[in-house]
C-alpha positions as CSV (number, residue, x, y, z in Angstrom):
1,M,18.4,-33.3,-31.9
2,I,20.2,-30.1,-30.9
3,N,17.6,-27.9,-29.1
4,L,17.3,-24.2,-29.3
5,F,17.2,-23.8,-25.5
6,N,18.2,-25.9,-22.5
7,I,15.7,-26.2,-19.7
8,P,17.2,-27.8,-16.5
9,H,15.2,-30.6,-14.9
10,Y,14.7,-31.1,-11.2
11,H,13.1,-33.7,-8.9
12,I,11.4,-31.7,-6.1
13,D,10.4,-33.1,-2.8
14,T,7.5,-30.8,-1.9
15,S,7.3,-32.3,1.6
16,T,10.4,-30.2,2.5
17,F,8.4,-27.0,1.9
18,N,6.9,-25.4,5.0
19,H,4.2,-24.0,2.8
20,F,3.4,-25.3,-0.7
21,L,2.4,-21.9,-2.2
22,H,4.5,-19.3,-0.4
23,G,6.9,-20.8,2.1
24,D,10.4,-19.8,3.3
25,I,11.9,-20.6,-0.1
26,V,10.1,-17.6,-1.6
27,E,11.8,-15.2,0.8
28,E,15.1,-17.0,0.4
29,F,15.0,-16.7,-3.4
30,E,13.9,-13.1,-3.3
31,S,16.8,-12.2,-1.0
32,N,19.3,-14.1,-3.1
33,F,18.1,-12.5,-6.3
34,R,18.0,-8.9,-5.1
35,D,21.5,-9.4,-3.6
36,Y,22.7,-10.6,-7.0
37,V,21.3,-7.6,-9.0
38,G,22.1,-5.1,-6.3
39,A,18.7,-4.0,-5.1
40,K,17.3,-3.5,-1.5
41,Y,13.8,-4.8,-2.0
42,S,11.9,-7.3,-4.2
43,C,8.5,-8.8,-4.8
44,S,8.1,-12.0,-6.8
45,F,5.2,-12.8,-9.2
46,N,3.7,-15.8,-10.9
47,S,5.0,-14.3,-14.2
48,A,6.8,-11.2,-15.5
49,T,3.6,-10.4,-17.4
50,S,1.8,-10.1,-14.1
51,A,4.6,-7.8,-12.8
52,I,4.2,-5.5,-15.8
53,F,0.5,-5.5,-15.5
54,L,0.6,-4.4,-11.8
55,A,3.4,-1.9,-12.4
56,M,1.3,-0.2,-15.2
57,L,-2.1,-0.7,-13.6
58,N,-4.4,2.3,-14.2
59,K,-1.6,4.6,-15.3
60,N,-3.6,5.6,-18.4
61,V,-0.5,6.5,-20.4
62,K,0.7,5.9,-23.9
63,V,3.7,3.5,-23.8
64,N,6.3,3.2,-26.5
65,V,6.8,-0.5,-27.4
66,P,9.2,-2.1,-29.8
67,S,7.2,-3.8,-32.6
68,M,9.3,-6.9,-32.4
69,I,8.3,-8.0,-28.9
70,P,6.4,-10.9,-27.3
71,P,2.7,-10.2,-27.3
72,V,2.4,-10.7,-23.6
73,V,3.9,-7.3,-23.1
74,C,1.2,-5.6,-25.2
75,N,-1.4,-7.7,-23.4
76,A,-0.3,-6.6,-20.0
77,L,-0.2,-2.9,-21.1
78,L,-3.6,-2.9,-22.7
79,N,-5.3,-4.9,-20.0
80,S,-3.9,-2.6,-17.3
81,G,-5.5,0.4,-18.9
82,N,-2.9,1.9,-21.2
83,T,-2.4,2.5,-24.9
84,I,0.5,1.5,-27.2
85,N,2.7,3.4,-29.6
86,F,4.8,1.0,-31.6
87,I,8.4,2.1,-32.3
88,D,10.9,0.8,-34.8
89,D,13.5,-0.6,-32.3
90,I,15.1,-4.0,-32.9
91,D,18.2,-3.5,-30.8
92,W,16.5,-4.2,-27.5
93,V,16.1,-8.0,-28.2
94,G,18.1,-10.0,-25.7
95,D,18.8,-6.9,-23.6
96,S,16.9,-4.6,-21.1
97,Y,15.0,-1.5,-22.1
98,V,13.0,1.3,-20.5
99,L,9.4,0.3,-20.8
100,H,8.1,3.6,-19.6
101,E,9.4,6.7,-17.8
102,F,7.2,8.6,-15.4
103,K,8.1,12.0,-13.9
104,N,10.0,10.6,-10.9
105,Y,10.8,7.0,-11.8
106,K,11.0,4.6,-14.7
107,I,10.1,0.9,-15.3
108,I,12.9,-1.2,-16.9
109,D,11.9,-4.4,-18.6
110,S,14.8,-6.8,-18.2
111,A,13.0,-10.1,-19.0
112,Q,15.8,-11.2,-21.2
113,K,18.8,-10.1,-19.2
114,V,20.3,-10.8,-15.7
115,E,23.6,-9.2,-14.8
116,Y,25.5,-9.0,-11.5
117,Q,24.7,-5.7,-9.7
118,Q,22.5,-4.8,-12.7
119,F,20.0,-2.7,-10.8
120,A,22.8,-0.8,-9.1
121,K,24.3,0.0,-12.5
122,E,21.3,0.7,-14.6
123,A,18.7,2.2,-12.3
124,N,18.0,4.9,-9.8
125,D,16.7,4.1,-6.3
126,E,13.0,4.9,-7.1
127,D,13.0,2.9,-10.3
128,L,11.4,-0.5,-10.9
129,M,13.2,-3.3,-12.8
130,V,11.3,-6.4,-14.0
131,F,12.8,-9.8,-14.6
132,S,11.4,-13.0,-16.0
133,F,11.9,-16.6,-15.0
134,Y,10.1,-18.1,-18.0
135,P,11.6,-21.6,-18.7
136,T,13.8,-20.3,-21.6
137,K,15.1,-17.2,-19.9
138,P,18.6,-16.7,-18.3
139,I,17.3,-17.8,-14.9
140,S,14.6,-20.3,-15.8
141,S,11.8,-21.7,-13.7
142,C,8.3,-23.0,-14.3
143,D,7.5,-19.4,-15.1
144,G,7.6,-16.5,-12.6
145,G,8.9,-13.0,-12.4
146,I,10.2,-10.4,-10.0
147,I,10.3,-6.6,-9.5
148,V,13.3,-5.1,-7.7
149,S,13.7,-1.6,-6.4
150,N,15.3,0.5,-3.6
151,D,11.9,2.1,-3.1
152,K,10.4,0.2,-0.1
153,D,7.0,1.7,-0.3
154,K,6.5,0.7,-4.0
155,I,7.6,-2.9,-3.2
156,N,5.4,-3.1,-0.1
157,W,2.4,-2.2,-2.3
158,F,3.3,-5.0,-4.8
159,K,3.7,-7.5,-1.9
160,E,0.1,-6.7,-0.8
161,A,-1.3,-6.6,-4.3
162,V,0.0,-10.0,-5.3
163,M,-1.4,-11.6,-2.1
164,N,-5.0,-10.7,-2.8
165,G,-4.6,-7.2,-1.4
166,M,-3.8,-8.5,2.1
167,S,-1.4,-7.0,4.6
168,Y,1.7,-9.1,5.1
169,S,2.1,-11.6,7.9
170,P,3.9,-15.0,8.1
171,N,0.5,-16.5,9.1
172,N,-2.4,-16.4,6.7
173,W,-5.0,-15.9,9.5
174,E,-3.2,-12.8,10.7
175,R,-3.4,-11.0,7.3
176,K,-6.0,-8.3,6.9
177,I,-7.8,-7.4,3.6
178,K,-6.7,-3.8,2.7
179,F,-8.0,-3.6,-0.9
180,A,-9.2,-5.8,-3.8
181,G,-5.9,-7.3,-4.9
182,F,-4.8,-10.1,-7.1
183,K,-3.6,-13.7,-6.8
184,M,-0.2,-13.2,-8.6
185,Y,2.4,-14.4,-6.1
186,M,5.3,-16.7,-7.1
187,N,4.8,-20.1,-5.5
188,S,7.3,-22.3,-3.7
189,I,8.0,-24.6,-6.6
190,Q,8.7,-21.7,-8.9
191,C,11.0,-20.1,-6.4
192,Y,12.8,-23.4,-5.7
193,V,13.6,-24.0,-9.4
194,A,14.6,-20.4,-9.9
195,N,16.8,-20.4,-6.8
196,E,18.7,-23.5,-8.0
197,N,19.2,-22.0,-11.4
198,L,20.5,-18.7,-9.9
199,K,23.2,-20.8,-8.2
200,K,24.3,-22.0,-11.6
201,L,24.1,-18.6,-13.4
202,N,27.8,-17.7,-13.3
203,H,28.7,-21.1,-14.8
204,K,26.0,-20.7,-17.4
205,K,27.3,-17.3,-18.3
206,Q,30.8,-18.6,-18.8
207,K,29.6,-21.4,-21.1
208,L,27.4,-19.0,-23.1
209,K,30.4,-16.7,-23.5
210,E,32.4,-19.5,-25.1
211,V,29.5,-20.4,-27.4
212,R,28.9,-16.8,-28.3
213,E,32.6,-16.1,-29.1
214,S,32.8,-19.1,-31.4
215,Y,29.6,-18.1,-33.2
216,N,30.8,-14.4,-33.5
217,K,34.2,-15.4,-34.9
218,N,32.9,-18.0,-37.4
219,L,29.6,-16.4,-38.5
220,N,30.9,-12.8,-38.5
221,Y,28.5,-11.3,-36.0
222,N,29.0,-9.2,-32.9
223,N,26.2,-10.5,-30.7
224,S,26.3,-9.9,-26.9
225,S,23.0,-11.3,-25.6
226,E,23.0,-14.1,-23.0
227,H,19.4,-15.1,-24.0
228,L,19.3,-15.3,-27.8
229,Y,21.8,-15.7,-30.6
230,R,20.1,-14.2,-33.7
231,I,21.3,-14.3,-37.3
232,N,19.8,-13.0,-40.5
233,I,18.9,-15.4,-43.3
234,N,17.1,-14.9,-46.6
235,N,14.5,-17.7,-47.3
236,R,14.2,-18.2,-43.6
237,D,11.5,-20.8,-43.7
238,N,13.7,-23.0,-46.0
239,F,16.6,-22.5,-43.7
240,I,14.7,-23.5,-40.6
241,S,13.4,-26.6,-42.4
242,A,16.9,-27.5,-43.7
243,M,18.5,-27.1,-40.2
244,K,15.8,-29.3,-38.7
245,D,16.6,-32.0,-41.3
246,K,20.2,-31.7,-40.0
247,G,19.0,-32.2,-36.4
248,I,19.3,-28.4,-35.4
249,I,16.2,-26.7,-34.0
250,C,16.0,-22.9,-34.7
251,G,13.4,-20.3,-33.8
252,I,12.1,-16.8,-34.6
253,H,12.4,-13.9,-32.2
254,Y,10.2,-12.0,-33.0
255,Q,7.4,-11.3,-35.5
256,T,6.2,-7.7,-35.7
257,L,3.1,-6.6,-33.8
258,H,2.6,-3.0,-35.2
259,D,0.9,-4.5,-38.3
260,S,-1.2,-7.1,-36.5
261,N,-5.0,-7.0,-36.5
262,V,-5.0,-7.2,-32.7
263,Y,-2.6,-4.5,-31.7
264,G,-1.6,-2.4,-34.7
265,N,-3.1,-0.1,-37.3
266,K,-2.0,1.6,-40.5
267,N,-0.6,4.6,-38.7
268,F,2.4,2.6,-37.3
269,K,5.4,2.7,-39.6
270,C,8.3,0.4,-38.6
271,P,10.3,-0.4,-41.8
272,I,13.4,-1.7,-39.9
273,S,11.3,-4.0,-37.8
274,N,9.4,-5.3,-40.9
275,K,12.7,-6.1,-42.7
276,E,14.3,-7.7,-39.6
277,S,11.2,-9.8,-38.8
278,Q,11.4,-11.5,-42.2
279,T,15.0,-12.6,-41.8
280,T,15.8,-13.0,-38.1
281,V,16.5,-16.6,-36.9
282,S,17.6,-17.7,-33.5
283,I,20.0,-20.6,-33.5
284,P,20.8,-23.1,-30.6
285,Y,22.4,-21.1,-27.7
286,H,22.6,-22.6,-24.3
287,E,25.1,-23.9,-21.7
288,N,24.8,-27.6,-22.6
289,L,26.1,-27.2,-26.1
290,S,29.3,-29.1,-26.6
291,A,32.2,-27.8,-28.7
292,L,31.5,-30.4,-31.3
293,E,27.8,-29.4,-31.5
294,V,28.8,-25.7,-31.9
295,E,31.2,-26.6,-34.6
296,Y,28.5,-28.7,-36.3
297,I,26.0,-25.9,-36.2
298,I,28.5,-23.4,-37.6
299,D,29.4,-25.8,-40.4
300,Q,25.7,-26.4,-41.3
301,I,24.9,-22.7,-41.4
302,K,28.0,-22.0,-43.6
303,N,27.0,-24.9,-45.9
304,Y,23.5,-23.5,-46.3
305,T,24.5,-19.8,-46.9
306,N,27.3,-20.7,-49.3
307,A,25.2,-23.1,-51.4
């Protein structure tokens, strides 16, 4: 079976950690990651959802959100005390986008994109950029997330907030409670896996480029994402079933939320998203695909669409 994503596997000797939950590997990974994306400061989280939640906590603002988006984003925004205005944007998928812009800084959601020196290129010093280490993301782990910035004060607050509202100290018993915080830090196992996959990121990018160029050339697309390769197919459910019969696993990214009973209402009009959500299909796209597998996938897609 040709899988939609590849999730690297690791055997981890936890006896090598000096602290099971937040040992030296956490600071090592944070340092390596912020160096890669070109930021001065960073704070890791147990998930990117938690990062968005804390970044938007008690802001009491209306946030423009693409309708085709994972529901965890909406959950984080609503649970942190904000409201949602759905917008008809389908181009963000597989890329970064501005989640919200305040008067003097913006929050960039880059859960599906990691580029070398990305913060330096896309953000200002005071901005916050959020990344995800969900198992299927460009840098995968057993979940996790991070916020980077050149604003030390903002990052210092996050570091205290994720550690139960305690001041930072290498020793637990030296930390002082400053406010009622949260248990949202990224643990040692998560950081270890993410750190190992960060080391492999450049190789992964090169392999994805080869796969993407082959898909683009043979399927007549111009996709650029390093997270998802999406095509549009009529009778999508039949296509997904037919591909599964051929040993090819496909997926859907994403269903619309503006018309859901939980988040949406009749006032939201997103016709482009409605149309896209009925035809979008993600095909296998990862660094472990062989040239023969890519050729086979292309042939099966062409056979289906030309039938």
